[in-house]
ZAMI-699891 format. One record per atom (N, C-alpha, C): x, y, z; residue in one letter. Coordinates in steps of 0.2 Angstrom, whole numbers, plus 5000, padded with zeros to 4 digits. Atoms other than C-alpha are relative to their C-alpha. Layout:
ZAMI-699891
XYZa ...
***
This chain:
ZAMI-699891
500749974999m 517048824902m 500050074998m 500149935002k 517449014898k 499950004993k 500150015008r 517548954880r 499450004998r 500750025003l 515948874880l 499650065002l 500549944999l 515049034889l 500150054994l 499949965005l 515849144876l 499749984993l 500350035006a 515249034862a 499350015000a 500750004998v 513449024870v 499850094999v 500249935000v 513549224870v 500050034993v 500149995006v 514049234853v 499549984997v 500550045003f 512749114847f 499450035001f 500749974997i 511349204857i 500150074996i 499949945004v 511949374848v 499949994994v 500250015008v 511949304830v 499349985000v 500750025001m 510349224833m 499550065001m 500349945000s 509649394840s 500150054995s 500049965005s 510249474826s 500050004994s 500150035006a 509849374812a 499450044997a 500649975004a 508049474810a 500250074999a 499949934999q 508949634812q 500550024993q 499649995005d 510149604797d 499850054994d 500449965006a 509049704784a 500250075003a 499949944997a 509049854796a 500650025001a 499449984997t 510849854802t 500450004993t 499749995008e 511549814784e 500050074996e 500349945004s 510649954777s 500350055003s 499749964996v 511250074790v 500850004999v 499250005001i 513050024788i 500150014993i 499849995008a 512950034769a 499950074999a 500149935001l 512350224770l 500650025003l 499449984997v 513750244782v 500650004996v 499450025003n 515050174771n 499950044993n 500149965006s 514250264755s 500350065002s 499749934997a 514650424764a 500650005001a 499350004999r 516250374769r 500649994992r 499650025007t 516750314750t 500050084996t 500149955004r 516050484743r 500550055003r 499649964997a 517150584756a 500849984998a 499350025001g 518750474751g 500249975006g 499850044993l 518650374768l 500049934999l 500150085001p 519050184769p 499349995003p 500750044996v 517350084772v 500249975006v 500050034993l 517050014790l 499849924998l 500250075001v 517049824790v 499749995007v 500350034993q 515949734803q 500449955003q 499650044996s 516649654818s 499649955005s 500450044996v 515949504827v 499950025007v 500049974993e 516549574843e 499650065001e 500349934999l 515849744841l 499350004999l 500650014999n 514249674836n 499749975007n 500050034993i 514249574852i 499950085005i 500049954996a 514649744861a 499450044999a 500749955001a 513249844853a 499349965000a 500550024999q 511949714854q 499949985007q 500150004995l 512249684872l 499950075005l 500349954998h 512049854876h 499450034998h 500849995003s 510449894865s 499549955004s 500350054995d 509849744876d 499850035007d 500249974993d 510149824892d 499750075000d 500349934999m 509550004887m 499149995000m 500850015002a 507849924881a 499749975006a 500450034993q 507649814897q 500050055007q 500049934995a 508149984908a 499550044998a 500449955004g 507050084896g 500350075000g 499549944999r 508450224897r 500550004995r 499549995004l 509450284884l 500750045003l 499449974998d 511250314890d 500649954997d 499450055002h 512950254886h 500449985007h 499850064995v 513350194903v 499549965002v 500350074999g 512750024907g 499750015007g 500350004995s 511649984919s 500449975008s 499550024995n 513149894928n 500550055001n 499449944999g 514150064927g 500549994995g 499449995005s 515150014912s 500050054994s 500049955004q 515850134899q 500049964993q 500150035005f 515650084881f 500849974998f 499350035000w 517650044880w 500249945003w 500050064996e 517449924893e 499649944997e 500450045003r 515949834884r 500449974994r 499650035006m 517149824868m 500549955002m 499450054999t 518549754877t 499749935004t 500350064997n 517449624887n 499749964994n 500250045004a 516849564871a 500549984995a 499550025004g 518549534865g 500450054996g 499549955003y 519149684856y 500450055003y 499649974997i 520549754861i 500350074997i 500049955005l 520349934855l 500750055000l 499449964999i 521650064852i 499750075000i 500649934999t 520250204849t 499349974997t 500850025002g 518450194847g 499550065002g 500549954999a 516750284848a 499449955001a 500550035000e 514950254852e 499550044998e 500649965000n 513250314845n 499549955001n 500750044998i 511650264852i 499350064999i 500649975002l 509850314848l 499449965002l 500550035000l 508150294852l 499450014996l 500649995005r 506650274839r 499349975000r 500750035000g 504950214837g 500049954993g 500050045006d 505450124821d 500749964999d 499450025003t 506850024812t 500350024993t 499949975007n 506950144796n 500650015001n 499349995000a 508650124791a 500250074998a 499949945002q 508650284781q 500050065006q 500149954995a 507950384797a 500550005005a 499650034995v 509150284808v 500650064998v 499449975002f 510550354798f 500050094999f 500049925002n 509950534794n 500050035008n 499949964993q 509650564813q 500850005002q 499350015000w 511450514816w 500550054996w 499649965005w 512150604801w 499750085001w 500049945000n 511250774805n 500250015007n 499749994994s 512050774822s 500750004999s 499249995000p 513750844822p 500549955004p 499550034997p 514550744835p 500049914998p 500150075004h 513750574826h 500449994995h 499750005006q 514250614811q 500750005000q 499350015000t 516050654815t 500249925003t 499850074999n 516150474823n 499949964993n 500150065005m 515450384808m 500550034993m 499750005007m 516550484795m 500850015004m 499449994996n 518150484808n 500549944996n 499550045003r 519650404797r 500449955003r 499650044995d 520350324812d 499649945001d 500550064999y 518950204813y 500049964993y 500150045006v 519050044803v 499549945001v 500550054999e 517749924810e 499450035005e 500549974997v 516049934815v 499549945003v 500550054997g 514649844825g 499350045001g 500649984998l 512849884826l 499549965001l 500650054999a 511349814833a 499450045004a 500549984996y 509649864841y 499549955005y 500350044997a 508449794853a 499350055003a 500749974999t 506449824856t 499849995008t 500349994993a 505849884873a 499249985001a 500750035000a 504149824879a 499650064999a 500549945002d 503450004877d 500050034992d 500049995006g 503949984859g 500650044997g 499449955002g 505450104859g 500649954997g 499650045004v 506950044848v 500650045001v 499449964997y 508650074855y 500649974995y 499450015005f 510150074843f 500750015002f 499450004998t 511950054847t 500549994994t 499450005005m 513450084834m 500650015004m 499449994997v 515050054840v 500749984995v 499650005006l 516550094829l 500850005004l 499350014998g 518450054833g 500549984996g 499450015004a 520250024827a 500349965006a 499650044994r 521449884835r 500649984996r 499350025003e 523149824831e 500049964997e 499950055006g 523549734816g 499250004995g 500450015004v 521849774807v 500150064996v 499949965003i 522149884792i 499350024997i 500749985003a 520749994784a 500149984992a 500250025007p 520249934765p 500350074997p 499749955004l 521050044752l 499350034997l 500349955002v 519950194746v 499950004992v 500150015006v 519150164729v 499950074996v 500449945003t 518350334725t 499950065005t 499949934996a 518450514732a 499650064999a 500549965002t 516950614729t 499750035007t 500449984994p 516450724744p 499350025000p 500749985000l 514550724742l 499749985007l 500450034993p 513350724758p 499449954998p 500750055003p 511850584757p 499550044999p 500449955001t 510350654753t 499649985006t 500550004993s 509150674769s 499349984997s 500750025001t 507550584769t 499750025008t 500449964994p 506150674781p 499949925005p 500250054996l 505650564796l 499350005001l 500850025001p 503950494798p 499750065004p 500249944997p 502750644802p 499749985006p 500350004994t 501850554817t 500649985006t 499550034996f 503550514825f 500450075003f 499549954998t 504450644837t 500749975002t 499650054998p 506150574837p 500550045006p 499749984994i 507250594853i 500749994997i 499349995002p 509050654850p 500349955001p 499450044997p 510350534849p 500650025003p 499649984995t 511850544861t 500749964996t 499550035003a 513550514855a 500750015004a 499449994997t 515350484863t 500649974997t 499550015004v 517050474856v 500649995004v 499249994998t 518950434858t 500450014995t 499549995005p 520150494847p 500649964999p 499450055001l 521650394840l 500650035002l 499449954998p 523350434848p 500450004994p 499649985004t 524650504839t 500549944997t 499450045001n 526050374840n 499949935002n 500050054997t 525950244852t 499149985003t 500650025000p 524350124853p 499950005008p 500250004993t 523450124871t 499349975001t 500850034998i 521850034878i 499650055003i 500449954996t 521450174888t 499750064994t 500349975004p 520150274879p 500150085000p 499949945000l 520550454875l 499450055000l 500649955000v 519450614876v 499950024993v 500249985006p 518450674860p 500450075000p 499749945002p 519350814852p 499550065001p 500549944998t 517750924854t 499750015006t 500350004993r 517450894871r 500749995005r 499350014997t 519050924880t 500149985007t 499850024993l 519850854894l 500450045004l 499549954996s 520550954908s 500249965006s 499750044995p 521550894923p 499750035006p 500349974992l 521050914942l 500250075001l 500049934998i 520951084947i 500250015007i 499949994993t 521851134964t 499550065001t 500449974998p 520951254974p 500350074997p 499749935002a 521051444966a 499850045007a 500149954994i 521151584978i 499750064997i 500549955003l 519751694975l 499950065005l 500149944997t 519451884981t 499449985003t 500650004997p 517951904992p 499550034995p 500649975003l 516251954983l 500250085002l 499849945000p 516352144980p 499350025006p 500749974996t 515152254993t 499650054995t 500549985004l 513652304985l 499750065003l 500449944999t 512752464983t 499349985001t 500650044998a 511052424992a 499650065003a 500449964995n 509652505000n 499449965004n 500550034997s 508752375011s 500549955006s 499750044994t 509152225025t 500349954997t 499750055003s 509752055022s 499549964995s 500350045006t 508351985011t 500150024994t 499749985006p 508951974994p 499350014995p 500550015006i 507652014977i 500450034994i 499749995008i 508052014960i 499750074997i 500349945003t 507952184952t 499749994993t 500350025005p 506652174939p 500450044994p 499649985005t 507552194922t 499749984994t 500350025007a 507052184903a 500549974995a 499450035003l 508852114899l 500049934998l 499950085000p 508851944891p 500649975001p 499550054997p 509751804897p 500650004995p 499550025004d 511551784891d 500249925001d 499750064999i 512051624900i 499549965004i 500550064997r 511051474907r 500549955005r 499850054996l 511751374922l 499649935001l 500350065001i 511251194921i 500249965006i 499750024995y 511451104937y 499649945004y 500250044996d 511250934947d 500349995006d 499650034994a 511850834962a 500749994997a 499450025002d 513350794951d 500450054996d 499849965003s 513750924939s 499750074997s 500349945002l 513551104932l 500350024994l 499849975006t 513551164915t 500050074998t 500249935002l 513751354909l 499950014993l 500150005008l 512951374891l 499950064999l 500249935004n 512951524880n 499550004997n 500650005003i 511151554876i 499950074997i 500249935004s 511351724867s 500249974992s 499950015007d 511651744849d 500850034997d 499349985001v 513351824850v 500549965005v 499550044995a 515051764858a 500150065007a 500049954994l 515151834876l 500849995003l 499350004997d 516751884887d 499749985008d 500350054994l 516351754902l 500850035005l 499350014995s 518351794909s 499850035007s 500149974991g 517451904925g 499649975004g 500550034996l 516351774930l 500349965007l 500050034995r 516251714948r 499549965004r 500550034996f 515251594959f 500150005007f 500050004992q 514851594978q 499449985004q 500650024997s 513951504990s 500250005008s 499950004993d 513951475009d 500749985001d 499450044999d 515451365009d 500549994995d 499750015007a 516251364991a 499950074997a 499849955005r 517051474979r 500249974993r 499650005005m 517451464961m 500050044994m 500049945006g 518051584947g 500149954994g 500250045007v 517751544929v 500749984997v 499350005002d 519651544927d 500249935002d 499850084999v 519651354933v 500149984993v 499950035007w 519251324914w 500650014996w 499549975004d 520751424908d 500749965000d 499550044999t 521951274905t 500250004993t 499850045006e 522951204891e 499549974996e 500550045003f 521651104887f 499450044996f 500649975002l 520251234884l 500150034992l 500049985007t 519751254866t 499650064996t 500449935002e 518851424866e 500350045005e 499849944996r 519451594873r 499450015005r 500450004995l 518451624889l 499850094998l 500149935001d 518451824882d 499750004995d 500250015007n 517751774866n 499449924999n 500450065000f 516451624870f 499649994995f 500450015006s 515551554856s 499349995002s 500750034999a 513551554856a 499949934998a 500350065001g 512751394859g 500549955003g 499450044998d 514451314867d 499950015008d 500250014992c 514651264885c 500749985003c 499650014995l 515851234900l 499749955004l 500250044995q 515651104912q 500549985007q 499650024993v 516251054931v 499649975004v 500250074996w 516050914942w 500349995006w 499750024994g 516650854959g 500649944997g 499450055001t 518350744959t 499849925002t 500350055001e 517250604964e 499549974995e 500550035006f 516150594949f 500450004994f 499749995006n 516550574931n 499350004995n 500549975004q 515350654919q 500250014994q 499749985005l 516350654905l 499549974993l 500450015006n 515050574893n 499450035001n 500749994998d 513650664900d 499950094998d 500249945002v 513450824889v 499350024999v 500650005000i 511850914889i 499950024992i 500249995008d 510850924872d 500250074997d 499949935003d 510951104870d 500650024998d 499349975001c 512751124871c 500249964993c 499750015006e 513551124853e 500749975001e 499450034999t 515251104858t 500350015008t 499850004993r 515951074876r 500750025000r 499449995001h 517551174876h 500550005005h 499950024995g 518051124892g 499749985006g 500450024996w 517851024907w 500549995006w 499550014995v 518651024925v 499649975006v 500150024995a 518550914940a 500350055006a 499749954996v 518651024956v 499949985009v 500250044992n 518650984977n 499550045002n 500649974996s 517351034989s 500150085000s 500049924997s 517951214993s 499850044992s 500149975006q 517451254973q 499249974999q 500750025001l 515851144972l 499550065003l 500449974997f 514851304976f 499249995000f 500850035001w 513051224970w 499849955004w 500350064997q 513151074981q 500050025007q 500050004993g 512651054998g 499750085003g 500349934998t 511751234998t 499350004997t 500649985004t 510051314993t 500050054995t 500049965004q 510651444984q 500850044999q 499449985001f 512251524977f 499950074996f 499949935002f 512851694969f 500550014994f 499550005005v 513551744953v 500150074998v 499749935000v 514751894950v 500350014994v 499750005007n 515351964933n 500350075002n 499749944999g 516752094935g 499950045006g 500249964995g 516352154952g 499350005003g 500749994998t 514552154952t 499549945001t 500550054999v 513252034958v 499550004994v 500649985006i 512151994943i 499449945002i 500550034997g 511051864952g 500249945005g 500150074995v 510451724964v 499749954997v 500350065003c 510251544958c 499749955006c 500150054996q 509151424968q 500249944997q 499950075003v 509751254968v 499749964999v 500750045003f 508151164968f 499750014994f 500349995007d 507751244952d 500449964996d 499650035004g 509151164943g 500150034994g 499649975004v 509351294931v 499850075002v 500049934999c 509651484931c 500350044994c 499949975006d 509651604917d 500350075003d 499649944997l 510751764919l 500250054994l 499649945004s 511251934910s 500650015002s 499449994997l 512951974911l 499950075003l 500149934996d 512452154913d 499550015005d 500449994995g 511252124926g 500150015006g 499849994992v 511152174945v 499549995004v 500350034995y 510652094958y 500150055007y 499949954994t 510252214974t 499649975006t 500450004993v 509652204992v 499750065003v 500249954999e 508652315000e 500150065006e 499849964993d 509652395014d 500750034997d 499349985000n 511252505013n 500549965006n 499550024994s 511752415029s 500349934998s 499850065000s 511952255021s 500749994993s 499649985007p 513552255010p 500049934996p 500350075004l 513152065003l 499449975001l 500650034999p 511651975000p 500349935002p 499950064994v 511951825012v 499549955001v 500550064998p 510851665013p 499950005008p 500050004993v 510151665031v 500449935003v 499650054997g 511051535043g 499749945000g 500250065000r 510751355045r 499749975007r 500150034994d 509851275057d 499849925000d 500050075001i 509351095054i 500449964995i 499650025007r 510250975043r 499649925000r 500350065001l 509350825035l 500549954997l 499450065002i 510350665033i 499549954997i 500450055003f 509550535021f 500449954996f 499850065004n 509850375013n 499349964998n 500650045002l 508750235005l 499449985006l 500450034995d 508250175023d 499850055006d 500249954996s 508150325034s 500150064998s 499949934999l 508050505038l 500050045006l 500049974993t 508650615051t 500050075000t 499949934997i 508350785059i 500450035004i 499549994996l 509850855066l 500050085001l 500149925000n 509751035075n 500850015001n 499450005001i 511451095069i 500050095003i 499949934998a 511151285076a 500449995007a 499849984995d 511851365091d 499550005007d 500449994997v 510251365101v 499449945000v 500550045001s 508751255105s 499350044995s 500349985006l 507451265090l 499249985003l 500750015000d 505551275089d 499949974993d 500250045006l 505151135075l 499350004999l 500750015000r 503351145077r 499850034993r 500349965007g 502451185059g 500449964994g 499750025007v 503951095048v 499749954997v 500250055004f 503350995035f 500349984994f 499650025005f 504050895022f 499649964994f 500450035005q 503350845005q 500449984993q 499650015006s 503850774988s 499349974996s 500450045004n 502950674974n 499849945003n 500050084998e 503050504983e 499550015008e 500350014993g 502350575001g 500150075004g 500149944996q 502050705015q 500149985007q 499850014993l 502650715033l 500050065004l 500049964996a 502350825047a 500449985006a 499650014994i 503550865062i 499649975006i 500750014994e 501950835074e 500149924999e 500150065001k 502050655068k 500549965007k 499650034995w 503550625081w 499950015007w 500349974993n 502450715095n 499649925003n 500350074997t 502050535103t 500250015007t 499950014993e 502150475122e 500749995000e 499450024999f 503850415118f 500650054998f 499549945001l 504650585113l 500450025007l 499749984995t 505950635125t 500350075001t 499849924999a 506250835122a 499550024995a 500649965004s 504850955116s 500250034994s 499949975008l 504751005097l 500150065001l 499849935001s 504651185104s 500550035003s 499349984997g 506351185112g 500449944999g 499750065002f 507251055102f 500850015003f 499449984999p 509051035110p 500550004994p 499349995004v 510751075101v 500349934998v 499550065002e 511550935092e 499749935002e 500450054999d 510050815095d 499749994995d 500450005007c 508950745082c 499549945001c 500750055001l 507350635076l 500349974994l 499950065006m 507350485065m 499449984998m 500550045002v 506150405053v 500349954995v 499850055004w 506250245042w 499449974998w 500550025004t 505150145032t 499849935005t 500350064997t 504049995038t 500549934998t 499550055002q 505249885028q 500750005002q 499550004996t 506649935037t 500149995008t 500050014993d 507449865053d 500250075004d 499749944996n 507949995068n 500650034998n 499349975002q 509350105062q 500350045004q 499749974995p 510750185072p 499950084998p 500049935001a 510750375074a 500850004996a 499349995003p 512150465064p 500550025006p 499649984994l 513750505074l 499950075002l 500249934998e 513250685073e 499750025007e 500449994995c 511950665085c 500049965006c 500050024993e 512150665103e 499449985003e 500450064998t 510550605108t 499250004995t 500550005004r 509050535098r 499350005004r 500650004995h 507350595107h 499349984996h 500450035003g 506250505094g 500149974994g 500150035007w 505950385080w 499349984999w 500650025004i 504450345068i 500249954996i 499950045006v 504150225056v 499450044994v 500449985006a 503350295039a 499749954996a 500450055004t 501950225029t 500250034993t 500049965007d 502050235010d 499850064998d 500249945001a 501150385010a 500450065004a 499449944997e 502550475021e 500749994999e 499450015002d 504050415014d 500250044996d 500149945005f 504250585005f 500949994997f 499149995004w 506350565002w 500149934997w 499750085004r 506250384994r 499750004993r 500150015007n 506050354975n 499850084997n 499949925003v 506250554971v 500650025000v 499449964999s 507450654966s 500250065003s 500149944996r 506950804976r 499550005005r 500749994996f 505850854991f 500150065003f 500049934999e 505351014998e 499949995008e 500150004993v 505351075017v 499550075001v 500449944999v 503851195021v 499950015008v 500349994993r 503251295036r 499650064999r 500549944999d 501851425038d 499950014992d 500149995006n 501451395019n 500650034996n 499449975003r 503151455014r 500649944998r 499550045001i 504551345005i 500650025003i 499449984997l 506051345016l 500649984996l 499450035004a 507251235005a 499849944996a 500150065005g 507251114991g 500649965002g 499450054998c 508350954995c 500149954993c 499850075005l 509150844981l 500249935004l 499950064995v 509150674988v 500649964997v 499550035001a 510650624978a 500650025005a 499549964996n 511750744989n 500149965007n 500250044992g 511150635006g 500050045005g 500149944993f 511150795017f 499650074996f 500349945001c 510250955016c 500050055006c 500249954995d 510351105027d 499550065000d 500649965000v 508851215031v 500050055005v 500249944997s 508551385037s 499349995003s 500749984998l 506951395048l 499750064998l 500449925003e 506751575042e 500250014994e 499750005007g 507251525025g 499450014996g 500649995004n 506051565011n 500250004993n 499850015007l 506451514993l 499650054994l 500349965003g 505351654987g 499149984997g 500650035003a 503751544985a 499649985005a 500550054996n 502151484993n 499949944998n 500150075000s 501851304995s 499150004998s 500850015002p 500151274984p 499949945002p 500150075000t 500251094990t 499949995007t 500250024993l 500050995006l 500450035006l 499649974994i 500451075023i 499649985005i 500350024994p 500051025041p 499250065001p 500449964999a 498251085045a 500150045006a 499949954994n 498751145063n 500749985003n 499450025000p 500551145066p 499949995009p 499950004991n 500251145088n 499649924999n 500450074999s 499050975083s 500549955001s 499650074999p 499750805089p 500149964994p 499950055007t 499650715073t 500250054994t 499749975006g 499950845061g 499649984994g 500250025007t 498750775047t 500050054995t 500149965007p 498950855031p 499450024998p 500550005004v 497650935022v 500350064995v 499849965005v 497651045006v 499750075003v 500149954999s 497851235009s 500450054996s 499749955004g 498251395001g 499850004993g 500350005006g 497951454984g 499350005000g 500649995001v 496351424978v 499749935002v 500150074997v 496151244986v 499750015007v 500250004995t 495151225001t 499749955002t 500350064997s 494451055002s 500649945001s 499750055000s 495250895006s 500249964996s 499850045006v 495150824989v 499850044995v 499949955004t 495650914974t 499849964993t 500150035006d 495150894956d 500649974995d 499350005004l 496850914947l 500650005005l 499350024996t 498650874954t 500650014994t 499350005006m 500050944942m 500749985005m 499350024999v 501650874945v 500650024996v 499549995005y 503250944937y 500650025002y 499350004998s 505050964936s 500450034994s 499849975006l 506351034923l 499949944994l 499950055005d 506150864914d 499250004997d 500750035002s 504150844912s 499550065004s 500749984996f 502350914917f 499649954999f 500550054999g 501050794922g 499350025002g 500549984996i 499250824925i 499549945002i 500350074997i 498350684937i 499250025002i 500749984997n 496450684940n 500049965007n 500150014992t 496350664959t 499250015003t 500849984999s 494450694959s 499749965002s 500350074998g 493950524962g 499349984995g 500550005007r 492750544946r 500450014993r 499749975006s 493050554928s 499950084998s 500149935001l 493350734922l 500150024993l 500049975005d 493150824906d 500650075000d 499449975000v 494950914903v 500150034994v 500049985007t 494550974886t 500250084999t 500049925000g 494451154891g 500750035003g 499349984996l 496251164901l 500350034996l 499649975004v 497351284895v 500650035005v 499349994994f 499251314905f 500350074996f 499749955004e 499951484901e 500650045005e 499649954997s 501451594907s 500450044995s 499649965005d 502651714900d 500649964995d 499750045005n 503651564892n 499649974995n 500450055005g 502251484883g 499349985002g 500950034999v 500351414881v 500149934997v 500250065002l 499751244880l 499349995002l 500750024999g 498051184878g 500049945002g 500050064998a 497551024884a 499749964994a 500250025007t 496850994866t 500749964996t 499450015003r 498750964861r 500049935001r 499950084999w 498550774868w 499549974995w 500550035004q 497150744856q 500349984993q 499850035004t 498150624846t 499949934997t 500050075001d 498050454837d 500249955006d 499850054996f 498950384852f 499650005007f 500449984994l 497750454866l 499649945001l 500350074998t 497050294875t 499350025004t 500649994995s 495550384885s 499850074997s 500349935002s 494450534879s 500350065005s 499949934996l 494950704885l 499350015004l 500550004996s 493250714891s 499749975004s 500150064994q 493250574902q 500749985002q 499450014997l 495050574910l 499749965006l 500350034995p 494750424922p 500550025008p 499749984994s 495150464940s 500749955002s 499450024998g 496950434946g 500449984994g 499650015007d 497650424927d 500150074999d 499749925003c 498650574918c 500049994995c 499849975006l 499250654904l 500850035001l 499349984998q 501150714903q 500350044992q 499749975006v 502150824891v 500950025002v 499349984999w 504050864889w 500350044995w 499749965005g 505250954878g 500249964993g 500050045005v 505450894860v 500849985000v 499250034999n 507450864864n 500149975005n 499750034994e 507350754878e 499649935000e 500150074999q 507150564881q 499350005003q 500850024998l 505450474884l 500150005008l 500049994994q 505050514903q 499549955003q 500450054997s 504350394916s 499450055001s 500649974997k 502650434922k 500050025007k 499949994992p 502250514939p 499849955003p 500150064997a 502350404951a 499349995005a 500850014997t 500550434959t 499450004994t 500450005006c 499850414941c 499949934999c 500050085001n 498950234938n 500250004993n 499950015007t 498850264919t 500350054996t 499949945004r 499650384907r 499649994994r 500450025006h 498450384892h 500350054995h 499849975005g 499350514882g 500850035001g 499549964999w 501050594881w 500250044993w 499749975005i 501850734870i 500550035001i 499349955000a 503350834866a 499950064996a 500349945003v 503151014862v 500750045000v 499449955001a 504351164856a 500150055006a 499949954994s 504951294869s 499450045000s 500549954999e 503551404865e 499349975004e 500450034997a 502451284873a 500149975007a 499950034993q 503351244889q 500050055005q 500349944996f 502451354900f 500450005007f 499950004993w 503151294916w 500650005000w 499349995000r 504951314913r 500450074999r 499749944998n 506151454918n 499650065001n 500549954995v 504651554926v 499949995006v 500250004992s 504051584943s 499649985001s 500650024998q 502451544941q 499649994993q 500450005007f 501051494927f 499349995003f 500649984998r 499351524927r 499549944996r 500150075001v 497951374923v 499250045000v 500749985002r 496151414914r 499649934998r 500450075004y 494651304910y 499650044996y 500449975004g 493851384895g 500050105003g 500049954998a 493351554901a 500250025008a 499950014992d 493651514920d 500850005002d 499350004997f 495251554929f 500049975006f 499950054994l 495851414941l 500450025006l 499549994995g 497251474948g 500750034998g 499249985002t 499151524949t 500449965003t 499550054998c 500551394952c 500750025000c 499349984997d 502251424959d 500449934995d 499850045003a 503351344946a 500549965002a 499450024996r 504751314958r 499749945005r 500350054993a 503551204969a 500049944998a 499950085004g 503551044959g 499349985000g 500750024999r 501751024963r 499350045001r 500549955000c 500151114961c 499249975001c 500750034999q 498251074966q 499550044998q 500649955000l 496751164960l 499449954998l 500750045001n 494851124958n 499650044994n 500449975004f 493751144944f 499550055002f 500549964998p 492351284944p 499349975002p 
***
């Protein structure tokens, strides 16, 4: 029966690949031509590798996602093995395009150093190549290369090292960069376990390092930290999410990183955790454009290298005492005894100058320290719990939660069934909320008494189907919470340095806490434009209830300018002068994958990919919105959402 199933799989793959032969054969021919000119043996097609490539392309096309990790969590070497290819070593290149132009496919991989390295690796002797077309027209290519015991490379006929001729990509297509992963050949004894790429270095688990406390700062006020205004250009960029953190040299010169340390409430880490025998670049002379990466021992981000990083010279997996960016709202960065900056976890990115200075406003404060934690939010797909983790009873009135998926006020719990006042909520007790599709949920073990529970509507389940949400009070953003973490600690006295331009409770003391629009320039319960944005993309949604002329919109900040007329392309499906109610436009960077439309957008009529000089919402604290000569308002770039009215 198993043989029959395998035969069926092979038959399906062969039939699926028949129409692809011209494109895939041409790409492989171009690869082999380049290898021949470089004096390398040509690659021989393998049935098993073609199966592995086809199945992964089909999987990516169905999921609409370019990723080396399959939808079932599989890695490329597992897919190769499952297809019957018992590899000694191997690699995988993937690519998303809008067509099947063989020369363009080859050029994109050839012009990317990791992919070119894979295709020109002498150790690989066999290849599989396939593609699949998604419902939105995206074409997902997969190339797998490998070597196995008993298969010998063909003899080399010629050895003239000439690069292939480059052919420009179609002018109307904005290419999405391919991603590559690779495993090098072992020196002597073959092994099935894939090894780590030579340019992306493997480091062992790191035991906790003993770090000295952060230095005492010379300062001049209390505990509220502020960034000292400076004209110094940033040297390093920290990019982080719930899984990993990357340190990237964004300067034009090699940097001395050896004095860097990081600290949050519960964790500390020094840059020396990367200083192992596996490090391929000195920390005191770290090359421009290159990076280091760190994650927790429970994660595996080996193949998840950011596009902006030319070479990852080392990665480490650390325990919880060193995961300084997780389970907190902010962390501090020290260089050689000087605190050079504070980074907000909710932002996901932080640019710093190694010569910068971070100050506090008072000599009495020896160190900028985050304010204490009052409530803990514990959440999963089914429910969310609000737990008092302070040492005293808390006044929870006025607390409000919001995301792109919904908004919910704490006063929603103020019903006849509530057994403790929201104005004096007891220590270690909790409130809970779950969805209409969920059965009654048990309270977490940390909760001594659950004083109330409610059922959230689709407009109120703010923590579901999103990557992050905000906690707001008195029009201040108290915290940004990453859903992947599963919990978030919040200080009721906190402030991310931003006012919320979005929904907040109309009356913190009202029994319903019905949200209305407040703050900024919005004063009515219905707004014309809702902008939703993150590090990945920016979207404009018409929330006016009528068609809008958005032609005159201009967005600007210190980082860039973008006019709505940029969406006026051949692919726009609705006139900018009559954007339908509920519909949207979207923009992201040229180096990024196709993004999903905002959850609250009915139809996305156009998307564009722009260069850095037009990415106005990134790496800034705020941006401005104009309509022709009229100024509509200023939006907080960290809030993730902003609502404005037309004049």
